[in-house]
C-alpha positions in Angstrom: 24.7 14.9 -24.5 23.2 11.4 -24.6 19.8 10.8 -23.4 18.6 9.5 -20.1 16.9 6.1 -19.5 14.0 6.0 -22.1 11.6 4.5 -19.4 12.2 7.2 -17.0 11.6 9.8 -19.7 8.2 8.4 -19.8 7.5 9.0 -16.3 5.4 11.8 -15.1 5.4 13.7 -11.9 3.4 11.8 -9.0 -0.3 12.9 -8.9 0.3 13.3 -5.1 3.0 15.7 -5.7 0.8 17.6 -8.3 -2.5 17.9 -6.2 -0.3 18.7 -3.0 1.4 21.6 -4.6 -2.0 22.9 -6.0 -3.4 22.4 -2.5 -0.7 24.5 -1.0 -1.0 27.2 -3.5 -4.6 27.6 -2.6 -4.0 27.0 0.9 -6.5 24.3 0.9 -7.0 21.4 3.4 -5.0 18.5 2.4 -7.0 15.3 2.4 -5.1 13.8 -0.5 -1.9 12.2 0.3 -2.1 9.1 2.4 -0.5 9.9 5.8 -1.7 11.2 9.3 -1.4 14.6 10.2 -0.5 13.5 13.7 2.1 11.4 15.1 1.8 7.7 16.0 1.6 6.7 19.7 3.9 8.3 22.1 5.1 4.9 23.7 6.6 3.9 20.2 8.4 7.3 19.8 9.8 6.7 23.4 11.1 3.4 22.1 12.7 5.0 19.2 14.4 7.8 21.5 15.7 5.0 23.7 17.1 3.1 20.8 19.7 5.6 19.7 22.3 4.5 22.4 24.8 2.3 21.0 22.7 1.5 18.0 23.8 4.0 15.3 26.0 2.2 12.7 25.1 0.2 9.8 22.6 -2.8 10.5 22.9 -6.2 8.6 21.3 -5.9 5.0 18.7 -8.3 5.9 17.6 -6.2 8.9 18.5 -6.4 12.7 17.8 -9.8 14.2 15.3 -8.6 16.8 13.2 -7.1 14.0 13.3 -10.3 11.9 12.4 -12.3 15.0 9.4 -10.0 15.7 8.2 -10.0 12.2 8.5 -13.8 12.4 6.6 -14.1 15.5 3.8 -12.0 14.7 3.2 -13.9 11.3 3.2 -17.2 13.2 0.8 -15.8 16.0 -1.5 -13.9 13.9 -1.7 -16.1 10.7 0.1 -19.4 11.4 2.7 -18.5 8.8 6.3 -19.8 9.7 9.2 -17.6 8.4 12.8 -18.4 9.0 14.2 -15.0 10.4 17.8 -15.9 8.5 16.6 -16.8 5.2 13.2 -15.7 4.6 12.6 -12.1 6.1 14.3 -8.9 4.8 13.9 -5.4 6.2 13.5 -2.7 3.4 13.5 1.1 3.4 9.6 1.1 3.3 7.1 -0.9 1.3 8.2 1.1 -1.8 11.8 -0.1 -1.7 10.4 -3.6 -1.2 8.3 -3.3 -4.3 11.1 -1.8 -6.6 13.7 -4.6 -5.1 11.3 -7.2 -5.7 10.5 -6.3 -9.4 14.4 -5.8 -10.1 15.1 -9.1 -8.7 12.5 -11.3 -10.5 11.4 -9.7 -13.6 13.3 -10.2 -16.9 12.9 -7.8 -19.8 9.7 -8.9 -21.7 8.1 -10.6 -18.8 4.4 -9.7 -18.3 3.1 -8.5 -14.9 -0.7 -8.5 -14.1 -1.8 -5.6 -12.2 -5.3 -5.1 -10.8 -6.4 -1.4 -11.5 -6.8 1.0 -9.8 -3.3 0.3 -8.5 -0.8 1.9 -6.2 1.1 4.1 -8.9 4.7 2.8 -7.9 3.7 -0.9 -9.1 3.9 0.4 -12.7 7.1 2.2 -12.4 8.8 -0.6 -10.7 7.7 -3.0 -13.3 8.5 -1.0 -16.3 12.2 -0.1 -14.8 12.7 -3.9 -14.5 11.8 -4.3 -18.3 8.6 -5.8 -17.5 5.2 -5.2 -19.3 2.2 -4.4 -17.1 -1.0 -6.3 -18.0 -3.9 -4.3 -16.4 -7.1 -5.9 -15.2 -9.9 -3.8 -14.1 -11.8 -3.9 -10.8 -15.3 -3.1 -11.6 -16.8 -0.1 -9.6 -18.5 0.3 -7.3 -17.6 -3.3 -5.6 -14.2 -3.1 -7.2 -14.4 -7.0 -8.1 -12.7 -8.5 -10.8 -14.2 -10.4 -13.8 -12.8 -13.9 -13.4 -12.8 -14.5 -17.1 -11.1 -11.2 -17.8 -8.4 -12.1 -15.2 -7.9 -15.5 -16.7 -7.4 -14.1 -20.1 -4.7 -12.0 -18.8 -2.6 -15.0 -17.8 -0.2 -16.2 -20.6 3.0 -18.0 -21.5 5.0 -14.5 -20.5 3.2 -14.0 -17.3 5.7 -13.8 -14.3 3.8 -12.6 -11.6 0.8 -10.6 -10.5 0.5 -7.7 -8.0 -2.2 -8.1 -5.3 -3.1 -5.6 -2.7 -5.4 -6.0 0.1 -6.7 -4.1 1.9 -6.6 -2.2 -1.3 -5.3 1.1 -1.8 -6.9 3.4 -3.2 -10.5 1.9 -2.9 -10.7 0.5 0.6 -11.8 -2.8 -0.6 -10.8 -5.9 1.6 -10.7 -8.8 -0.7 -12.6 -12.0 0.3 -11.1 -15.4 0.8 -13.3 -16.5 -2.2 -11.9 -14.1 -4.5 -8.3 -14.8 -3.2 -8.7 -18.4 -4.0 -9.8 -17.6 -7.5 -6.6 -15.8 -8.1 -4.4 -18.4 -6.3 -5.9 -21.2 -8.6 -4.7 -19.0 -11.5 -1.3 -18.3 -10.1 -0.7 -22.1 -9.5 -2.3 -23.1 -12.8 0.1 -21.0 -14.7 3.2 -21.3 -12.3 3.6 -17.7 -11.6 4.6 -15.5 -8.7 2.3 -13.2 -6.6 3.4 -10.0 -4.9 1.1 -9.3 -2.0 1.0 -5.6 -0.6 -0.3 -5.8 2.7 0.9 -2.6 4.3 -2.7 -1.9 5.7 -3.1 -5.5 7.1 -4.2 -4.4 10.7 -6.4 -1.8 9.5 -9.9 -3.2 8.6 -13.4 -2.1 9.9 -16.5 -3.4 10.8 -15.4 -7.0 11.9 -13.6 -7.7 8.8 -10.1 -9.6 9.2 -7.0 -9.7 7.0 -6.1 -12.9 5.5 -2.7 -13.3 3.9 -3.0 -14.9 0.6 0.1 -16.8 1.3 -1.7 -18.9 3.9 -3.9 -20.3 0.8 -3.0 -23.8 -0.3 -0.2 -23.9 -2.5 0.7 -20.2 -2.3 3.3 -20.3 0.6 6.2 -20.4 -1.7 4.8 -18.4 -4.7 3.8 -15.4 -2.5 6.3 -12.4 -1.8 4.4 -10.6 1.1 5.2 -6.8 1.8 4.2 -4.9 4.9 5.5 -1.9 6.6 5.5 -0.4 10.2 4.8 2.9 8.7 1.3 2.3 8.1 0.8 -0.1 11.0 2.0 2.5 13.6 1.0 5.7 11.8 4.8 6.6 11.5 5.0 6.8 7.6 8.2 9.0 7.7 10.1 6.0 9.4 10.2 3.9 6.3 10.6 0.5 8.0 9.2 -2.1 5.5 9.7 -5.9 5.2 9.4 -8.8 2.7 8.8 -12.3 3.6 9.1 -15.0 1.2 10.6 -18.6 0.3 14.4 -18.6 0.8 14.9 -18.8 -3.0 13.0 -15.6 -3.6 14.4 -13.7 -0.5 18.0 -14.5 -1.8 17.4 -12.9 -5.1 15.5 -9.8 -3.6 18.5 -9.5 -1.0 21.0 -9.3 -3.8 19.1 -6.2 -5.2 18.6 -4.7 -1.8 22.2 -4.9 -0.8 23.2 -2.6 -3.7 20.3 -0.4 -3.3 19.8 1.0 0.1 21.9 -1.8 1.6 20.6 -1.3 5.2 17.7 0.5 7.0 17.8 2.9 9.8 19.5 1.1 12.7 17.7 2.4 15.8 14.1 2.6 14.3 14.4 -1.0 13.4 14.9 -1.8 17.2 11.9 0.4 18.0 9.7 -1.4 15.5 10.9 -4.6 16.8 9.7 -4.0 20.3 6.3 -2.2 19.0 5.5 -5.3 16.9 5.8 -7.3 20.1 2.8 -5.4 21.4 0.3 -5.8 18.7 -2.3 -7.7 20.7 -2.9 -4.6 23.0 -2.2 -2.2 20.4 -4.2 -3.2 17.1 -7.9 -2.9 18.9 -7.1 0.7 19.7 -5.5 1.5 16.4 -8.7 0.0 14.5 -11.0 1.9 17.0 -9.1 5.3 16.5 -9.1 5.2 12.7 -12.7 3.6 12.5 -14.0 6.6 14.4 -12.2 9.0 12.0 -13.9 7.1 9.1 -17.2 7.2 10.5 -16.8 10.8 11.3 -15.9 12.0 8.0 -18.2 9.6 6.1 -21.3 10.8 8.1 -20.3 14.4 7.5 -19.7 14.3 3.8 -23.1 12.3 3.4 -24.8 15.3 5.2 -23.0 17.4 2.6 -24.6 15.5 -0.2 -21.7 13.4 -1.2 -22.3 9.5 -1.8 -19.2 8.0 -0.6 -18.4 4.2 -0.9 -17.7 3.1 2.9 -14.2 1.8 3.0 -13.5 -1.6 4.5 -9.9 -0.9 5.2 -7.0 1.5 4.7 -6.9 5.2 5.1 -9.1 6.0 2.5 -12.7 6.8 1.2 -14.0 7.1 -2.5 -16.6 9.5 -3.6 -18.1 9.5 -6.9 -17.7 12.8 -9.2 -20.9 14.8 -10.3 -22.3 13.7 -13.8 -20.1 15.4 -16.6 -17.3 16.3 -14.5 -14.0 14.2 -14.5 -12.0 13.4 -11.3 -9.1 15.5 -12.3 -11.3 18.6 -13.0 -13.4 17.9 -9.8 -10.5 17.6 -7.6 -9.1 21.1 -9.0 -12.5 22.6 -8.4 -12.8 21.4 -4.8 -9.3 22.6 -4.2 -10.0 26.2 -5.6 -13.7 26.8 -4.5 -13.9 24.7 -1.4 -10.3 24.8 -0.2 -10.1 21.0 0.2 -7.7 18.5 -1.7 -8.4 15.2 -2.6 -6.9 12.8 -5.4 -8.3 11.7 -8.6 -8.6 8.2 -9.2 -7.7 8.1 -13.0 -4.0 8.2 -12.7 -4.3 4.8 -11.0 -5.6 3.3 -14.0 -3.8 2.3 -17.4 -6.8 0.6 -19.3 -10.1 1.8 -18.1 -11.7 5.3 -17.7 -13.6 4.3 -14.8 -11.2 6.2 -12.6 -12.6 9.4 -14.0 -15.6 8.8 -12.0 -14.2 9.0 -8.6 -11.9 10.7 -6.3 -10.2 9.6 -3.1 -10.4 11.3 0.2 -7.8 10.3 3.2 -9.6 10.4 6.5 -6.4 9.7 8.5 -6.3 13.2 10.1 -6.9 14.9 13.0 -10.8 15.0 13.9 -10.5 18.9 14.0 -8.7 18.7 10.3 -11.7 16.7 9.1 -14.2 18.9 10.7 -12.6 22.1 8.8 -12.6 20.2 5.7 -16.2 19.3 6.2 -17.1 22.8 6.9 -15.3 23.8 3.6 -17.3 21.3 1.7 -20.6 22.7 2.7 
């Protein structure tokens, strides 16, 4: 029989699946995968229950109008960005589908795409399946800042786009306006696009505020912004994501989306539409809840002798590995001897070995789950 796609042949099982399987085998507490072990707010789930009456057929490919309207309203209210609901907003099957549809729509074989490592693992898969060539630029630990000269060197005549993620998974970093301005100047200079993954946009701590890179001068029509109701409302299984972009870019992405998933779960779109209209009252409690979990976990692991990097946003906190032990070996050791699962950082790199020095814990868990994990880590 003929071979399957050679690019797919090169893919390996996700590190999340590998570590979760090892955690299950060893009956370990799973602080690896990035989702809460509790449901999102009851009031949002009630909205979903009430959304099923008369709303169970295919939605329009671009998303139901109330959701696109809510997305447009919050971008305008929170960030001063004005997106047309008919031509510049597309609802997708989660942020991951948004990433894949964007890559397939915009990348031609041989195009180069800059990725800041460590990166969310689906970026590389999407780029490669579209025929693109990833060009990694390493964020330097422990601040996870880029070297501007290294970044500028990565741009060239074949550069089509750069992937940007803030708040950043897996490091928990929130990029400063100055850092984003440096990236923007290079994007404009080299006439490229920028894919901005902002799924953790509302989960920033210690007074930090998210700033979409599309708000910077000259970037509005170059940026493809991706976000998700799953992370915002702690309902990752709902898979309601969206893309905001110029009419030209949105049209191209929609051409891929319509032949991929076509449309997204209709009743849940209506629930998320109403939930987004309540962001002003919801977000402060959301940040408070997760901030308390972050602080509880960080204080606990510090007492156990760990030296975590305090996350500025997202669900995650990084911890250095002991000298002489790689991240994968250390994760395996913690699962087997302490019954606590985390994620090694090295699979999120393709150029540097810096990831071997860190593991990632997810603190988006019930307080009792975190307390049990901390007891095991003693």
